[in-house]
C-alpha positions as CSV (number, residue, x, y, z in Angstrom):
1,M,-2.7,9.0,-39.5
2,R,-3.7,8.6,-36.1
3,L,-2.6,10.5,-32.9
4,E,-3.5,9.6,-29.4
5,V,-2.7,11.5,-26.2
6,L,-1.4,9.4,-23.8
7,G,-0.1,12.5,-21.5
8,C,-1.5,16.3,-21.6
9,S,-1.0,17.6,-18.6
10,G,1.4,19.8,-17.1
11,G,1.9,17.7,-13.7
12,I,1.4,14.3,-12.1
13,G,-1.1,13.0,-9.5
14,G,-3.6,10.5,-9.5
15,A,-4.7,9.8,-13.4
16,L,-2.3,12.5,-14.5
17,R,0.4,12.1,-17.0
18,T,2.7,14.6,-18.9
19,T,3.2,15.2,-22.9
20,A,3.6,12.1,-24.8
21,L,1.7,11.7,-27.9
22,L,1.4,8.6,-30.0
23,V,1.3,8.9,-33.6
24,D,-0.1,5.6,-35.4
25,D,2.3,2.7,-33.4
26,D,5.7,3.6,-34.0
27,V,6.4,7.3,-33.6
28,L,6.1,9.8,-30.2
29,I,5.7,13.4,-29.7
30,D,7.6,13.8,-26.7
31,A,7.8,11.1,-23.8
32,G,6.7,12.3,-21.0
33,T,5.1,10.2,-18.2
34,G,2.1,9.4,-20.7
35,A,4.3,6.9,-22.5
36,T,5.0,4.8,-19.2
37,D,1.4,3.6,-19.3
38,L,2.2,1.7,-22.8
39,S,2.4,-2.3,-22.7
40,L,6.0,-3.8,-23.4
41,E,4.9,-4.6,-27.0
42,Q,4.0,-1.4,-27.6
43,L,7.0,0.2,-26.1
44,A,9.0,-2.1,-28.2
45,R,7.2,-0.8,-31.7
46,I,8.3,2.3,-30.8
47,D,11.0,3.5,-33.4
48,H,11.5,7.2,-33.1
49,V,10.6,10.0,-30.7
50,F,10.3,13.6,-31.7
51,L,11.3,15.6,-28.9
52,T,10.4,19.5,-28.2
53,H,12.8,20.2,-25.7
54,S,14.3,19.2,-22.5
55,H,12.6,19.5,-19.7
56,L,11.8,16.8,-17.8
57,D,8.3,16.8,-18.2
58,H,8.7,15.8,-21.8
59,I,11.6,13.2,-21.5
60,A,11.0,11.4,-18.7
61,A,10.1,8.2,-20.3
62,I,12.9,8.1,-22.8
63,P,15.6,6.2,-19.8
64,W,12.9,4.1,-19.3
65,I,12.3,2.8,-22.8
66,V,15.8,2.4,-24.2
67,D,16.6,0.1,-21.0
68,T,13.2,-1.6,-21.0
69,V,12.9,-2.8,-24.5
70,G,16.2,-1.9,-25.9
71,S,17.1,-5.8,-26.1
72,E,14.0,-6.5,-27.9
73,R,14.6,-4.2,-30.7
74,D,16.8,-5.2,-33.7
75,Q,17.7,-1.2,-34.3
76,P,18.0,1.5,-32.0
77,L,15.4,4.2,-31.0
78,V,16.0,7.2,-32.3
79,V,15.8,10.6,-31.0
80,H,15.2,13.8,-33.1
81,A,15.8,16.8,-31.4
82,L,17.5,20.0,-31.7
83,A,21.2,19.6,-31.3
84,A,21.1,21.8,-27.7
85,T,18.4,19.6,-26.5
86,I,20.6,16.3,-27.5
87,D,23.4,18.2,-25.9
88,T,21.5,18.2,-22.6
89,L,20.4,14.8,-22.6
90,K,23.9,13.4,-23.2
91,D,25.4,15.9,-20.5
92,H,22.5,15.3,-18.1
93,I,21.0,12.1,-18.6
94,F,22.6,9.8,-20.3
95,N,26.1,10.5,-18.4
96,W,26.3,7.6,-16.4
97,S,25.7,9.5,-13.1
98,I,22.0,9.6,-13.5
99,W,21.8,6.8,-16.5
100,P,23.9,4.7,-18.8
101,D,24.6,6.0,-22.1
102,F,22.6,3.8,-24.4
103,S,24.1,5.5,-27.0
104,R,27.1,3.3,-26.8
105,L,25.6,0.2,-25.4
106,P,25.4,-2.6,-25.6
107,S,28.1,-1.2,-28.2
108,S,29.0,1.9,-30.3
109,Q,28.4,0.0,-33.2
110,Q,24.7,-1.7,-32.2
111,P,23.8,0.6,-29.7
112,Y,19.8,0.7,-28.0
113,L,19.6,4.3,-28.5
114,R,20.6,7.0,-31.3
115,F,20.4,10.5,-31.6
116,E,19.8,12.7,-34.8
117,S,19.8,16.4,-35.0
118,I,17.3,18.3,-36.7
119,T,17.0,22.4,-37.4
120,T,13.7,24.6,-37.2
121,G,12.1,24.2,-40.7
122,G,13.5,20.7,-41.1
123,E,11.4,17.9,-41.9
124,V,11.8,14.2,-41.1
125,N,9.9,11.7,-43.7
126,L,8.6,8.5,-42.3
127,A,6.6,6.4,-44.8
128,G,4.8,8.8,-46.3
129,R,4.3,11.1,-43.1
130,T,5.9,14.3,-42.9
131,F,7.0,15.8,-39.6
132,V,8.3,19.5,-39.5
133,A,9.5,21.3,-36.3
134,S,8.2,24.7,-36.0
135,P,9.9,27.7,-33.9
136,A,8.7,27.9,-30.1
137,N,9.2,30.5,-27.5
138,H,10.9,29.1,-24.2
139,V,13.1,29.1,-21.7
140,V,15.3,26.9,-23.4
141,P,15.7,25.9,-27.3
142,A,12.4,24.5,-28.1
143,V,10.4,23.5,-31.1
144,G,6.7,22.5,-31.8
145,Y,5.5,20.4,-34.5
146,R,3.7,20.3,-37.7
147,I,2.8,16.4,-38.8
148,D,1.2,15.8,-42.1
149,S,0.0,12.9,-43.1
150,G,-0.4,14.0,-47.0
151,H,-4.2,14.9,-46.8
152,N,-4.4,16.7,-43.3
153,S,-2.1,18.6,-40.9
154,L,-2.2,18.4,-37.1
155,I,0.6,21.0,-35.5
156,F,1.5,21.0,-32.1
157,S,2.7,24.2,-30.1
158,G,5.0,22.3,-27.4
159,D,5.7,24.7,-24.4
160,T,5.6,28.3,-25.5
161,A,5.1,32.0,-25.3
162,A,4.0,34.5,-27.3
163,N,5.5,33.0,-31.0
164,D,4.8,35.2,-34.4
165,D,6.6,32.4,-36.3
166,L,3.6,29.7,-35.0
167,W,1.0,31.9,-36.2
168,R,2.7,32.6,-39.6
169,I,3.4,28.6,-40.2
170,A,-0.1,27.9,-39.5
171,N,-1.7,30.6,-41.6
172,Q,-0.2,29.1,-44.4
173,C,-0.9,25.6,-43.6
174,E,-3.9,25.2,-45.8
175,N,-4.4,21.3,-45.0
176,L,-4.4,22.0,-41.0
177,R,-7.1,20.1,-39.2
178,Y,-6.2,20.5,-35.5
179,L,-4.0,22.6,-33.1
180,L,-3.0,22.0,-29.8
181,I,-1.6,24.8,-27.9
182,E,-0.4,25.3,-24.8
183,T,-1.9,27.4,-22.0
184,A,-0.6,26.2,-18.5
185,F,-1.5,28.9,-15.6
186,A,-4.3,30.5,-14.8
187,N,-4.5,34.5,-15.1
188,R,-3.8,34.6,-11.7
189,N,0.1,33.1,-12.1
190,R,0.7,35.3,-15.3
191,S,4.0,36.4,-13.6
192,I,4.8,33.0,-13.3
193,A,3.8,32.3,-16.9
194,D,6.0,35.0,-18.0
195,A,9.1,33.9,-16.5
196,S,8.4,30.0,-17.5
197,K,7.6,31.3,-20.9
198,H,4.1,29.6,-20.8
199,L,0.8,31.1,-22.2
200,Y,-2.1,31.6,-19.8
201,P,-5.7,32.8,-21.2
202,T,-5.2,36.5,-21.6
203,Q,-2.0,36.1,-23.9
204,L,-3.4,32.5,-25.5
205,A,-6.5,34.9,-26.6
206,A,-4.3,37.8,-27.9
207,E,-2.1,35.0,-29.8
208,L,-5.2,33.6,-31.3
209,K,-6.2,36.7,-32.8
210,K,-3.0,36.1,-35.3
211,F,-4.8,32.6,-36.6
212,T,-6.5,33.5,-39.6
213,G,-7.2,29.5,-39.9
214,H,-10.4,27.1,-39.1
215,A,-8.7,24.2,-37.3
216,E,-9.8,22.7,-34.4
217,I,-8.2,24.3,-31.0
218,F,-7.4,22.2,-28.1
219,I,-5.4,23.4,-25.0
220,T,-2.8,21.3,-23.6
221,H,-0.4,21.5,-20.7
222,L,-2.6,22.9,-18.4
223,K,-1.5,23.1,-14.5
224,P,-3.4,20.1,-12.3
225,G,-5.7,21.6,-9.9
226,Q,-6.5,25.1,-12.3
227,E,-7.9,23.0,-15.4
228,D,-11.5,24.2,-14.7
229,E,-10.0,27.8,-13.7
230,I,-7.7,28.3,-17.0
231,M,-10.9,26.5,-19.8
232,A,-13.4,29.0,-17.8
233,E,-11.0,32.3,-18.5
234,I,-10.3,30.8,-22.1
235,S,-14.0,30.6,-23.0
236,A,-15.2,33.6,-21.2
237,L,-12.5,35.4,-23.5
238,M,-12.7,33.4,-26.5
239,S,-16.6,33.0,-26.9
240,A,-16.5,32.7,-31.1
241,R,-13.4,30.3,-31.3
242,Q,-14.3,28.1,-28.1
243,P,-11.1,25.9,-27.7
244,R,-11.2,22.6,-26.1
245,R,-9.4,21.0,-23.5
246,L,-7.0,18.5,-24.8
247,L,-8.0,15.1,-22.8
248,Q,-5.8,12.2,-22.2
249,G,-7.5,9.0,-24.3
250,Q,-8.6,11.5,-26.8
251,V,-7.6,10.3,-30.5
252,F,-7.0,12.3,-33.9
253,E,-7.3,10.7,-37.5
254,F,-6.3,13.4,-39.9
Protein backbone atom coordinates (compact mmCIF):
# COMPACT_ATOMS: atom_id res chain seq x y z
CA MET A 1 0.00 0.00 0.00
CA ARG A 2 0.99 3.57 -0.62
CA LEU A 3 -0.17 6.50 1.52
CA GLU A 4 0.46 10.08 0.44
CA VAL A 5 -0.05 13.01 2.80
CA LEU A 6 -2.14 15.57 0.93
CA GLY A 7 -2.64 17.70 4.02
CA CYS A 8 -1.66 17.41 7.69
CA SER A 9 -1.85 20.91 9.15
CA GLY A 10 -4.09 22.07 11.95
CA GLY A 11 -5.09 25.07 9.85
CA ILE A 12 -4.71 26.94 6.57
CA GLY A 13 -2.54 29.73 5.18
CA GLY A 14 -0.17 29.78 2.23
CA ALA A 15 0.63 26.21 1.24
CA LEU A 16 -0.86 24.68 4.40
CA ARG A 17 -3.62 22.11 3.91
CA THR A 18 -5.82 20.33 6.46
CA THR A 19 -5.98 16.60 6.95
CA ALA A 20 -6.34 14.35 3.90
CA LEU A 21 -4.41 11.12 3.34
CA LEU A 22 -4.53 9.40 -0.07
CA VAL A 23 -4.27 5.61 0.05
CA ASP A 24 -3.18 4.16 -3.28
CA ASP A 25 -5.27 6.16 -5.77
CA ASP A 26 -8.81 5.31 -4.70
CA VAL A 27 -9.19 5.92 -0.94
CA LEU A 28 -9.05 9.02 1.24
CA ILE A 29 -8.61 9.01 5.00
CA ASP A 30 -10.36 12.27 5.85
CA ALA A 31 -11.07 14.87 3.21
CA GLY A 32 -9.78 18.18 4.44
CA THR A 33 -8.48 20.93 2.17
CA GLY A 34 -5.51 18.78 1.14
CA ALA A 35 -7.81 16.80 -1.13
CA THR A 36 -8.62 19.89 -3.19
CA ASP A 37 -5.14 19.83 -4.76
CA LEU A 38 -5.93 16.60 -6.62
CA SER A 39 -6.57 16.85 -10.35
CA LEU A 40 -9.99 16.16 -11.83
CA GLU A 41 -8.77 12.77 -12.99
CA GLN A 42 -7.45 11.94 -9.52
CA LEU A 43 -10.67 13.10 -7.85
CA ALA A 44 -12.73 10.90 -10.16
CA ARG A 45 -10.71 7.85 -9.07
CA ILE A 46 -11.61 8.28 -5.38
CA ASP A 47 -14.12 5.54 -4.53
CA HIS A 48 -14.04 5.61 -0.70
CA VAL A 49 -13.55 8.20 2.05
CA PHE A 50 -12.99 7.06 5.64
CA LEU A 51 -13.79 9.90 8.03
CA THR A 52 -12.42 10.23 11.53
CA HIS A 53 -15.05 12.74 12.63
CA SER A 54 -17.29 15.57 11.48
CA HIS A 55 -15.15 18.67 12.04
CA LEU A 56 -14.77 20.97 9.04
CA ASP A 57 -11.00 20.58 8.65
CA HIS A 58 -11.55 16.86 8.01
CA ILE A 59 -14.64 16.94 5.78
CA ALA A 60 -14.39 20.20 3.82
CA ALA A 61 -13.58 18.66 0.42
CA ILE A 62 -16.37 16.08 0.31
CA PRO A 63 -19.10 18.44 -0.96
CA TRP A 64 -16.76 19.70 -3.69
CA ILE A 65 -15.65 16.22 -4.75
CA VAL A 66 -19.16 14.85 -5.26
CA ASP A 67 -20.31 18.04 -7.00
CA THR A 68 -17.26 18.26 -9.27
CA VAL A 69 -16.80 14.67 -10.44
CA GLY A 70 -20.02 12.89 -9.50
CA SER A 71 -21.25 12.99 -13.09
CA GLU A 72 -17.93 11.54 -14.33
CA ARG A 73 -18.26 8.39 -12.23
CA ASP A 74 -20.33 5.25 -12.73
CA GLN A 75 -20.77 4.59 -9.00
CA PRO A 76 -21.34 6.73 -5.92
CA LEU A 77 -18.55 7.95 -3.69
CA VAL A 78 -18.82 5.90 -0.48
CA VAL A 79 -18.24 7.77 2.78
CA HIS A 80 -17.49 5.47 5.73
CA ALA A 81 -18.01 7.05 9.15
CA LEU A 82 -19.59 6.63 12.55
CA ALA A 83 -23.37 6.88 12.50
CA ALA A 84 -23.17 10.11 14.52
CA THR A 85 -20.78 11.61 11.96
CA ILE A 86 -23.07 10.65 9.09
CA ASP A 87 -26.02 12.22 10.90
CA THR A 88 -24.06 15.45 11.29
CA LEU A 89 -23.16 15.52 7.58
CA LYS A 90 -26.79 14.93 6.62
CA ASP A 91 -28.16 17.49 9.06
CA HIS A 92 -25.63 20.28 8.59
CA ILE A 93 -23.94 19.88 5.18
CA PHE A 94 -26.00 17.86 2.71
CA ASN A 95 -29.24 19.51 3.80
CA TRP A 96 -30.08 21.66 0.74
CA SER A 97 -29.36 24.82 2.77
CA ILE A 98 -25.58 24.45 2.86
CA TRP A 99 -25.20 21.96 -0.03
CA PRO A 100 -27.47 19.73 -2.12
CA ASP A 101 -28.19 16.25 -0.82
CA PHE A 102 -26.08 14.22 -3.23
CA SER A 103 -27.16 11.02 -1.52
CA ARG A 104 -30.43 11.64 -3.40
CA LEU A 105 -29.06 13.31 -6.53
CA PRO A 106 -29.38 12.79 -9.42
CA SER A 107 -31.81 10.23 -7.94
CA SER A 108 -32.18 8.08 -4.85
CA GLN A 109 -31.57 5.04 -7.05
CA GLN A 110 -28.37 6.40 -8.63
CA PRO A 111 -26.86 8.98 -6.26
CA TYR A 112 -23.43 10.57 -6.41
CA LEU A 113 -22.85 9.89 -2.69
CA ARG A 114 -23.52 6.94 -0.42
CA PHE A 115 -22.97 6.70 3.34
CA GLU A 116 -21.80 3.51 5.05
CA SER A 117 -21.90 3.38 8.85
CA ILE A 118 -18.90 1.94 10.70
CA THR A 119 -18.39 1.05 14.34
CA THR A 120 -15.29 1.17 16.50
CA GLY A 121 -13.38 -2.03 15.84
CA GLY A 122 -15.26 -2.62 12.61
CA GLU A 123 -13.28 -3.69 9.54
CA VAL A 124 -13.72 -2.77 5.90
CA ASN A 125 -11.81 -4.87 3.37
CA LEU A 126 -11.06 -3.38 -0.04
CA ALA A 127 -9.12 -5.53 -2.50
CA GLY A 128 -6.93 -7.08 0.20
CA ARG A 129 -6.54 -3.85 2.17
CA THR A 130 -8.05 -3.68 5.65
CA PHE A 131 -9.29 -0.48 7.30
CA VAL A 132 -10.14 -0.81 11.00
CA ALA A 133 -11.75 2.01 12.99
CA SER A 134 -9.96 2.56 16.31
CA PRO A 135 -11.20 4.58 19.30
CA ALA A 136 -10.42 8.29 19.61
CA ASN A 137 -11.09 10.70 22.47
CA HIS A 138 -12.39 13.95 21.02
CA VAL A 139 -15.16 16.50 21.62
CA VAL A 140 -17.39 14.85 19.01
CA PRO A 141 -17.73 11.12 18.24
CA ALA A 142 -14.47 10.20 16.54
CA VAL A 143 -12.20 7.37 15.48
CA GLY A 144 -8.72 6.80 14.14
CA TYR A 145 -7.77 4.06 11.70
CA ARG A 146 -5.45 1.10 11.47
CA ILE A 147 -4.65 0.39 7.84
CA ASP A 148 -3.24 -3.06 7.09
CA SER A 149 -1.75 -4.01 3.72
CA GLY A 150 -1.38 -7.66 4.68
CA HIS A 151 2.33 -7.09 5.21
CA ASN A 152 2.55 -4.02 7.44
CA SER A 153 0.20 -1.64 9.24
CA LEU A 154 -0.06 2.10 9.73
CA ILE A 155 -2.08 3.69 12.53
CA PHE A 156 -3.52 7.18 12.26
CA SER A 157 -4.76 8.49 15.61
CA GLY A 158 -7.24 11.01 14.26
CA ASP A 159 -7.98 13.93 16.57
CA THR A 160 -7.63 12.69 20.12
CA ALA A 161 -6.65 13.52 23.67
CA ALA A 162 -5.37 10.87 26.12
CA ASN A 163 -6.49 7.52 24.75
CA ASP A 164 -5.63 4.24 26.47
CA ASP A 165 -7.55 2.25 23.86
CA LEU A 166 -5.21 3.51 21.13
CA TRP A 167 -2.19 2.07 22.92
CA ARG A 168 -3.91 -1.24 23.56
CA ILE A 169 -4.47 -1.57 19.82
CA ALA A 170 -1.03 -0.30 18.85
CA ASN A 171 0.73 -2.59 21.32
CA GLN A 172 -1.13 -5.62 19.97
CA CYS A 173 -0.34 -4.79 16.34
CA GLU A 174 2.67 -6.96 15.56
CA ASN A 175 3.21 -5.60 12.05
CA LEU A 176 2.88 -1.90 12.94
CA ARG A 177 5.39 0.12 10.92
CA TYR A 178 4.16 3.71 11.18
CA LEU A 179 2.22 5.67 13.81
CA LEU A 180 0.80 9.06 12.85
CA ILE A 181 -0.39 10.88 15.95
CA GLU A 182 -1.69 14.38 16.47
CA THR A 183 -0.21 17.07 18.69
CA ALA A 184 -2.20 20.18 17.90
CA PHE A 185 -0.93 22.75 20.42
CA ALA A 186 2.23 23.87 22.18
CA ASN A 187 2.39 23.46 25.96
CA ARG A 188 1.53 27.14 26.51
CA ASN A 189 -1.91 26.41 25.02
CA ARG A 190 -2.59 23.32 27.10
CA SER A 191 -5.85 24.78 28.44
CA ILE A 192 -7.17 25.13 24.88
CA ALA A 193 -5.90 21.63 24.07
CA ASP A 194 -7.65 20.18 27.11
CA ALA A 195 -10.91 21.96 26.33
CA SER A 196 -10.88 20.88 22.67
CA LYS A 197 -9.47 17.39 23.39
CA HIS A 198 -6.22 17.62 21.49
CA LEU A 199 -2.75 16.55 22.57
CA TYR A 200 0.11 18.89 23.51
CA PRO A 201 3.78 17.86 23.95
CA THR A 202 3.75 17.10 27.69
CA GLN A 203 0.62 14.98 27.31
CA LEU A 204 2.00 13.29 24.19
CA ALA A 205 5.12 12.30 26.11
CA ALA A 206 2.96 10.75 28.83
CA GLU A 207 0.88 8.92 26.22
CA LEU A 208 3.90 7.51 24.38
CA LYS A 209 5.15 5.94 27.61
CA LYS A 210 2.20 3.54 27.15
CA PHE A 211 3.48 2.45 23.71
CA THR A 212 5.68 -0.64 23.79
CA GLY A 213 6.17 -1.00 20.03
CA HIS A 214 8.93 0.17 17.73
CA ALA A 215 7.03 1.90 14.94
CA GLU A 216 8.28 5.12 13.41
CA ILE A 217 6.28 8.01 14.92
CA PHE A 218 5.17 11.11 13.03
CA ILE A 219 3.39 14.15 14.47
CA THR A 220 0.42 15.65 12.64
CA HIS A 221 -2.21 18.40 13.02
CA LEU A 222 0.22 21.07 14.32
CA LYS A 223 -1.24 24.54 14.81
CA PRO A 224 0.01 26.97 12.13
CA GLY A 225 2.70 29.22 13.57
CA GLN A 226 3.43 26.82 16.44
CA GLU A 227 5.04 24.02 14.41
CA ASP A 228 8.67 24.66 15.42
CA GLU A 229 7.71 25.32 19.04
CA ILE A 230 5.68 22.10 19.28
CA MET A 231 8.39 19.97 17.69
CA ALA A 232 11.11 21.52 19.89
CA GLU A 233 9.08 20.73 23.01
CA ILE A 234 8.49 17.17 21.81
CA SER A 235 12.19 16.71 21.06
CA ALA A 236 13.19 17.96 24.51
CA LEU A 237 10.74 15.60 26.23
CA MET A 238 11.38 12.49 24.13
CA SER A 239 15.03 12.34 23.14
CA ALA A 240 14.95 8.53 23.00
CA ARG A 241 12.04 8.11 20.58
CA GLN A 242 12.48 11.32 18.56
CA PRO A 243 9.13 11.53 16.77
CA ARG A 244 9.31 13.42 13.49
CA ARG A 245 6.98 16.01 12.01
CA LEU A 246 4.60 14.71 9.35
CA LEU A 247 5.01 16.67 6.13
CA GLN A 248 2.67 17.46 3.32
CA GLY A 249 3.71 15.42 0.29
CA GLN A 250 5.29 12.70 2.38
CA VAL A 251 4.75 9.14 1.10
CA PHE A 252 4.62 5.92 3.12
CA GLU A 253 4.83 2.47 1.57
CA PHE A 254 3.95 -0.49 3.72
